[in-house]
C-alpha positions in Angstrom: -4.7 -15.0 -3.4 -6.0 -11.3 -2.8 -6.3 -11.5 1.0 -8.1 -9.1 3.3 -4.7 -7.0 4.6 -3.4 -7.1 0.9 -6.9 -5.0 -0.3 -6.4 -3.1 2.6 -2.9 -2.2 2.4 -3.9 -1.0 -1.7 -6.7 0.9 -0.6 -4.7 3.0 2.3 -1.8 2.9 0.0 -4.0 4.8 -3.0 -5.7 7.1 -0.2 -2.1 8.5 0.5 -0.9 8.9 -2.9 -4.3 10.3 -4.4 -3.7 13.0 -1.3 -0.5 13.7 -2.3 -1.3 14.2 -5.9 -4.0 16.4 -4.9 -1.9 18.6 -2.5 0.7 18.8 -5.1 -1.0 18.7 -8.4 1.3 16.0 -9.1 0.1 13.2 -11.1 -0.1 9.4 -10.0 2.1 8.5 -12.6 4.6 11.2 -11.5 4.6 10.1 -7.8 5.2 6.6 -8.9 8.2 7.4 -10.9 9.5 9.5 -8.0 8.6 7.2 -4.8 8.8 3.8 -6.1 10.9 4.7 -9.7 9.0 3.1 -12.2 6.0 5.5 -13.6 3.4 2.5 -14.4 3.9 1.1 -11.0 1.0 2.5 -8.9 -1.7 2.3 -11.8 -0.6 -1.6 -12.5 -0.7 -2.4 -8.5 -3.8 -0.6 -8.4 -5.4 -2.4 -11.2 -4.3 -5.7 -10.2 -1.8 -5.9 -12.8 1.2 -6.2 -10.7 -0.1 -8.8 -7.8 2.3 -7.8 -5.3 4.5 -5.3 -3.3 7.2 -6.0 -0.5 6.3 -4.7 3.1 10.1 -3.1 2.6 9.0 -1.4 -0.6 5.8 0.1 0.7 8.0 1.2 4.0 10.8 2.6 1.6 7.6 4.8 -0.6 5.8 5.9 2.5 9.1 7.2 3.8 10.1 9.2 0.7 6.6 10.5 0.7 6.5 11.5 4.4 9.9 13.5 4.1 8.7 16.0 1.3 4.6 16.1 2.6 3.3 19.4 1.8 3.0 21.3 5.1 -0.3 22.0 6.6 -2.1 18.7 4.3 -3.2 16.2 6.9 -2.0 12.8 6.4 -4.8 10.4 5.4 -6.6 8.2 7.7 -6.1 4.9 7.1 -7.3 1.2 7.8 -5.1 -0.9 10.1 -4.0 -4.1 8.9 -4.7 -7.6 11.3 -2.3 -9.8 12.4 -5.0 -12.1 13.9 -4.6 -15.6 13.1 -6.3 -16.2 9.7 -8.6 -19.1 9.3 -7.8 -21.6 7.7 -10.3 -22.8 4.8 -10.9 -26.5 3.6 -7.9 -27.6 5.9 -7.6 -29.4 8.8 -5.3 -27.6 11.4 -1.8 -29.2 12.4 -1.2 -29.8 15.9 1.7 -27.3 17.4 4.7 -29.6 18.3 5.9 -27.2 20.7 
């Protein structure tokens, strides 16, 4: 399932990696190899061939990028994800036992 947050995380990750690519002149496959360990990962993730990425891996990748981010280049503005309770479609809600 491709949720709204999944879509936002993908868009945010690509906004950041594209900004880094532009600032450094590196290709996305080189960035993918250096910061994820797999040159095909970013393209496969963007295309949907890879369906998911753990929050831990996203955090690790962002920390690595942040550590070497070019001086004077602004970190891109990103869209926050929602942690609000999602609406359940087609199912009746279950009452809490608390």
